[in-house]
N, C-alpha and C positions, 0 to 999 in steps of 0.2 A: 514621582510615582515609580514603583518597581514594575517593570514589564517582564512577565514570564513568557517563554516560548515553548511550544509543545508540538509534537508530531502525533498524528492520529492514524493508526494502522487499520486499513479497511481491506476488504476483498472477500471473495467467495470461500466456502469451506475448503480446507486442504491447500490453500494457497501459500501457507507458511507465515501467517501473520504473527502468531505467538512466538515462533522460532525467530522471526525477524526482530521482534521486540526484545527478546532475550539477547540476541547477538548485538543489536545496536546499543542496548543499555551497557553491555560489557565493554564494547568499543569506546563508548563515551566515558565510562567510569575509569577504565584501566589504560586506555591509550591517549584519549584527549584530556583526561583528568577533569571531567565535567560532572558535577553532582546530578544524579538522575533519580526520578521517581517513576515507577511503572504503575499505571492504573489499569486494572482489569475491568473494562467496561462491558464485558460479555457475561450476562447473567447465567449462561449455560456452560461456561468454561470452568469446570470444577477443579481441574488439575493442570493449570498452565505450567509450561516448562521453566518458570521463573518464580521468584517470591514476590507477590504483588504487595506494593507499599500501600495501595488503596484498592479495595475489592468491592465492586458494586453489589456483590452478593450479600454484603452486609445490609443492603437496602431491600433487595428483592432477588428471589431465586426462581429459575424456570421450573424446576421440579415441583416446588410448592404451588406455583401458579397453575401448572398442568393438573395437579391433584385437586385443588380447590375449585377451579373454574371449568374443569373437564375440557381443556384445550389441547390441541396438538402442539408439537414443538415450535412450528413457525408462528402459530397464533399466540403462543405463550411468550415468545421472544418479542413480538410486536407489543403485546400487553405490557411487558417489562419495560420496554423503551418508553412507552406512554406514561408508565408509572414514574420512571426516572425524570421525565420531562415535567410532570406535575409536582415532583418533589425535588426540583433542581437545587433548592437552597441547601438541602442535606448533602448533595454531592459537592456543592461549593464549599461547605464547611470541611469536607474531607480533603479537598484538592488545594484550595487557595492557602497561601502562606507557607508552603513547603520549602520555598527558597531554592528550587531546583528545576532543571529541565524535566518536563513531564512527557512520558510516552503513554498514549492511550492504546490499549489492545481492544479492538471492537468486535462485535458479533459478525458471523459469516453470512447472514441473510442479505443477499444482494438487493432485495427490494427496499431495504432500509436506506440505500444510498442512491437509488435511481428514481423513486417516486413516492415513498412513504415519508411523511413529514416529521415524525418524532425526532429522528436522529438529526435532521437538519436544524430543528429547533433547539436541540440540546447543544450542538456546537455553536449555534447562534448565541445562546446564553453564555457559553464559555468565553466567546469572543468579547462579550461585554464586561468580563472580569479583568479587563486590561491585560489580556493574554493574546499572544499572536499564535495563530494556528496554521499548520500545514498538513494536508492530507497525504498520506503515503498509501497508494492503492496498489495492492499486490495481486498478480495473476500468475498462475503456474505456466512456466515456459513451454510445457509440453504442447500447449495449444498452437505453437508455431508449426507443428508437424501436420496440421490439418488446416487448409486455407479457409474453409467456411467457419471453423471454430475460432480462428484468429480474427476474422472479420467480426464475429460476435463479440469477442473480447474488446475490439476497438470501439464498437458501438456502446458496450456497457461502460467502458472507461469514459467515453465522451459524455454519456448520460449522467454519470456521477459527478463529473466536473461541472456540468451545467446546473445540476440539481443542488449541489452543496455550496457552490459559489465561494470556494476557498482556494488559496494556493494549493496546487495539486502536483504531486510527483507520482508518475506511474512506474511500476517496477515489474520486470519479468523475473520471478523468483525461481529458485532451484535450477539455476543455469548450469550448475555442475552436473546435473543429471540429464541434461538435454541430449547428450550423445547416446544415452541408453534408451532414448525414446524412438530411435530410428532416424534415418536421414531427413533433413529439412531441405526445402527446395532452393533456398537462397542463403547467402551469408547472413550472419546474425545481425549485422547492422541494418539490413533491409527491414527487419522486424523492429529493432529498437528505434530507428529513426523514422519508421513508417514511410518508406520511399514509395515510388510509383506503384500503386496498388493494382493497376491494370495487369501487371505481370502475375499478380496473385490470382486474378480472375481467370487467367489463361490456364491455370492448374485445375479449374473446375470443369469436369467432363460432362457435357450435356447428356451424353448417352447413359451416364451413370446417375447423375443428379437430377436430370430433367431440365427442360428449358426454363420453366417458371422459377425454379430454384436459382439458376444462374442469374436470371434477370433480377430477382430479389437481392442477391448478393451484390450485383452491380449497382443497384440503387443505394444500398447501404454504404458501399465504398464511396459513391459520389457524395453522400451526406458527410461522411467522416472527412473526406478531402476538402469539402467546402469549408468546414470549420477550421481545419488545419491546426488543431490544438493538441493532438495526442502523439506522444512519443514515450519511450521507455528507457529506464536504466536497468541493465542486467545485474542480477544479484546472486552471488555465491556467498552465503553467510560465513564460510570458512576462510574467505579471502579478505584480508585487511584492506587491500586496495579497493575492492568493490564497496565495502562499508564506508571507507573514507570518501570516495567520490559521491556516494549517496548522501552521506552526512553533510558534505559541502553544498550539495544541491538543496537540501532541506533548509540549511542555515540561510542560504541566499534567498530562498522563497519566503521565509518568514521573518527575514531581517534580523537574524540573531547577531549580536555584537559580542565579539570575543573579549575576554579579559586579557591582561598582559601576559600572564603565564600560559594561558590556553592558546593565545595567538602564537607564541613561540613554538608550542608543541605542534600545532596544526601546520605551521610553516615548515618545520623540520620534517614532518610526515609527508607533506606534499612534495618536498624536494626528493625524499626517498622514493616515493611512488613515481615521480618523473624520471628518476634514474633507471628504475626498473623498466619503464616504458621504452626508454632509449635503448636499453639492452635487449629488448624484445622478449623479456621474461615475464612481462606483466599481463595479467588478466587472461587466464586460461580459457575463459568462456568465449573470447573472440576468435579462438582457433577453430570453433565449430563452423563448418561450411557445408553448404548444400551440395548435392550431387549434380 
């Protein structure tokens, strides 16, 4: 049997999912030399920054649902995902048999990934098609500049990991823009590796936030640390090194097996990236440090 492998890009609106899908597809096709199919699974994404090989809007469109059923944007998205779930065989006909690595670009409604069941059921069906899935969950790195927002990101990431029950890679996107967001309190690896979060709580001022707010964040931090599951990969889509490290993590998570030619390409690229690391010219994002 032929086993396909896929990555599924999820995350809140504005986190850079579609930009990631375009960049990763370009990296796989032109650097790794791997055939790629992009599936636009977002019925509201009418103008993605890539050419979709499969477009779910051929099955259902948000604008049409809003007009016919008099629903708002969020309600229409949920209806669309429920429609896709009930017509999963039509999606299967569009996706299966492409003979390529498939990247899904998914909607930006966070509720789909933390408590609503339709998306979880959809990826559950896809997994039964003899396909190995890995979720790539993106969040904007600017949340690092606000301790309480970063704690919320941690909780959301943990919730989606537990809800979807799939191999999961968390990503801090737009890392190249982090320096423009203002200073962060710690070095970047504090946020990517999710180190001792008690230091983050110290940045919450009770005089400004209130004692109850600080206690709430303390409880959330305890929950995240108890599970000890969340960490992040930094991503600058313009950096080949970032894309390569992320690609290797995804391949490891979903058990992708390299072909002979692709293996030589990946090995050569890995050696190049290692050389750059040794020369301290690698990964500009790690230069960002807190004050």
